[in-house]
C-alpha positions as MATLAB code, in Angstrom:
seq = 'MPKKAENANVADLHGFTPYTEKKGEEYMNEAQQEHFKNMLLSWKQELMEEVDRTVSHMKDEASNFPDPADRATQEEEFSLELRTRDRERKLIKKIDSTMERIENDDYGFCDQCGVDIGIRRLEARPTANLCVDCKTLDEIKEKQLTGS';
ca = [
       0.023   -0.020   -0.027;
       1.461    3.316   -0.861;
       2.704    5.420    2.074;
       0.070    8.229    1.651;
      -2.892    5.924    1.398;
      -1.644    4.093    4.498;
      -1.409    7.333    6.499;
      -4.874    8.340    5.233;
      -6.363    5.077    6.491;
      -4.703    5.504    9.985;
      -6.234    9.080   10.118;
      -9.600    7.830    9.054;
      -9.588    5.024   11.356;
      -8.540    6.860   14.584;
      -9.753   10.300   13.746;
      -6.355   11.995   13.749;
      -3.669   13.090   11.247;
      -0.339   11.768   12.048;
       2.125   14.461   13.315;
       4.347   15.869   10.519;
       7.755   16.774   12.174;
       9.476   19.807   10.860;
      13.225   19.869   10.178;
      15.275   20.921   13.113;
      12.242   20.652   15.488;
      12.823   20.019   19.156;
      11.451   16.702   20.283;
       8.324   16.942   22.536;
       7.602   20.613   21.990;
       4.551   22.266   22.620;
       2.955   21.346   19.220;
       3.826   17.758   19.642;
       2.517   17.751   23.280;
      -0.885   19.366   22.021;
      -0.891   16.635   19.226;
      -0.771   13.810   21.925;
      -2.924   15.585   24.242;
      -5.626   15.716   21.559;
      -5.179   12.037   20.681;
      -5.484   10.929   24.279;
      -8.583   13.147   25.052;
     -10.253   11.881   21.803;
      -9.409    8.124   22.800;
     -10.697    8.654   26.346;
     -13.913   10.346   24.912;
     -14.398    7.210   22.767;
     -13.906    4.862   25.706;
     -16.304    6.710   27.855;
     -19.134    6.792   25.158;
     -18.604    3.022   24.784;
     -19.120    2.672   28.545;
     -22.316    4.655   28.280;
     -23.523    2.353   25.466;
     -22.924   -0.713   27.386;
     -24.777    0.601   30.471;
     -27.845    1.467   28.372;
     -27.438   -1.676   26.366;
     -27.509   -3.814   29.508;
     -30.453   -2.012   30.812;
     -32.475   -2.276   27.735;
     -31.600   -5.958   27.028;
     -31.798   -7.207   30.676;
     -34.601   -9.936   30.599;
     -35.372  -12.806   32.705;
     -35.616  -15.547   30.109;
     -37.586  -18.605   31.037;
     -35.174  -20.815   29.141;
     -32.000  -21.427   31.185;
     -29.969  -21.668   28.001;
     -31.179  -18.211   26.806;
     -30.518  -16.840   30.231;
     -26.942  -18.339   30.374;
     -26.247  -16.932   26.862;
     -27.283  -13.362   28.078;
     -25.222  -13.677   31.259;
     -22.123  -14.792   29.226;
     -22.620  -11.761   26.836;
     -23.019   -9.342   29.740;
     -19.883  -10.936   31.379;
     -17.796  -10.457   28.278;
     -19.040   -6.828   27.927;
     -18.244   -6.104   31.510;
     -14.780   -7.900   31.402;
     -14.097   -5.461   28.209;
     -15.237   -2.451   30.013;
     -13.093   -3.254   33.024;
      -9.910   -3.410   30.789;
     -11.137   -0.148   29.276;
     -11.456    1.326   32.710;
      -7.841    0.344   33.342;
      -6.862    1.985   30.111;
      -8.814    5.133   31.009;
      -6.522    5.486   34.186;
      -3.601    4.910   32.044;
      -4.616    7.647   29.673;
      -5.209    9.981   32.733;
      -1.713    9.289   34.057;
      -0.285    9.824   30.524;
      -1.949   13.198   30.451;
      -0.452   13.970   33.893;
       3.062   13.020   32.432;
       2.419   15.480   29.449;
       1.488   18.309   32.025;
       4.751   17.571   33.912;
       6.792   17.642   30.587;
       7.768   14.082   31.272;
       5.934   12.585   28.365;
       7.736   10.983   25.373;
      10.888    9.891   27.275;
      11.719    6.328   28.311;
      11.111    5.637   32.066;
      14.163    3.367   32.224;
      16.961    4.860   30.137;
      15.654    8.441   29.402;
      15.964    8.377   25.702;
      13.126    9.664   23.276;
      10.533    7.070   22.719;
       9.667    8.590   19.294;
       6.753   10.082   17.680;
       5.731    7.158   15.517;
       5.830    4.687   18.488;
       3.788    7.280   20.575;
       1.258    7.562   17.796;
       0.806    3.791   17.760;
       0.726    3.497   21.458;
       0.251    6.907   23.172;
       0.359    5.469   26.661;
       3.879    3.962   26.108;
       6.415    4.936   28.721;
       9.380    2.697   27.549;
      11.421    3.048   24.337;
      11.360   -0.110   21.988;
      14.681   -1.399   23.236;
      13.697   -1.329   26.958;
      10.192   -2.732   26.388;
      11.939   -5.573   24.319;
      14.267   -6.290   27.273;
      11.172   -6.223   29.757;
       9.428   -8.759   27.622;
      12.596  -10.934   27.326;
      12.909  -10.846   31.120;
       9.211  -11.691   31.672;
       9.533  -14.716   29.433;
      12.596  -15.857   31.227;
      10.834  -15.556   34.548;
       7.423  -17.042   33.616;
       8.688  -19.559   31.209;
       6.189  -18.660   28.576;
];
C-alpha cells in the first residue's frame, strides 16, 4: 500500500492526522504535546461513550428468560462486555496518568533509560512509557521468569 494511502487510513480509522515533524524541530515541543493531548482526550472520549452504550444496552436487554440456555447466553454476553469495560477502565486510568506526564513535561521519554520514545511509537501506542529497546528487554525478562 502506498505510504500516503496508509497514512490516510490511519487518520480515518482513529480520527487524527499523523504528526508531521518539521526539520530541526525540538522533540516533544508544545505542538507535539498538544497533538498527543488531543489524541489521548479523543481516545478517552471514545472509551467513555462505549461505557455509556454498554450501560444502556445492559439496561435495555436485561430480561429474565424462562429458558435457562437463553439466560446463560445473555449472562455470558454481559460478562464479556463487563470484562471488556473493566480493561477499558484500566486504560482510561493509564490515559489519565499519561495526560499527567504531558502536564509535567515528562511525556515521550523512556522511564528506564531516558531516551526519546519517538513520535511514531507514541502515535501507535500513546500511553507508552518505555522505548522499544527497554520494552523488548522487559518482555525478554518476563519470558525468562514466567517460562512462557
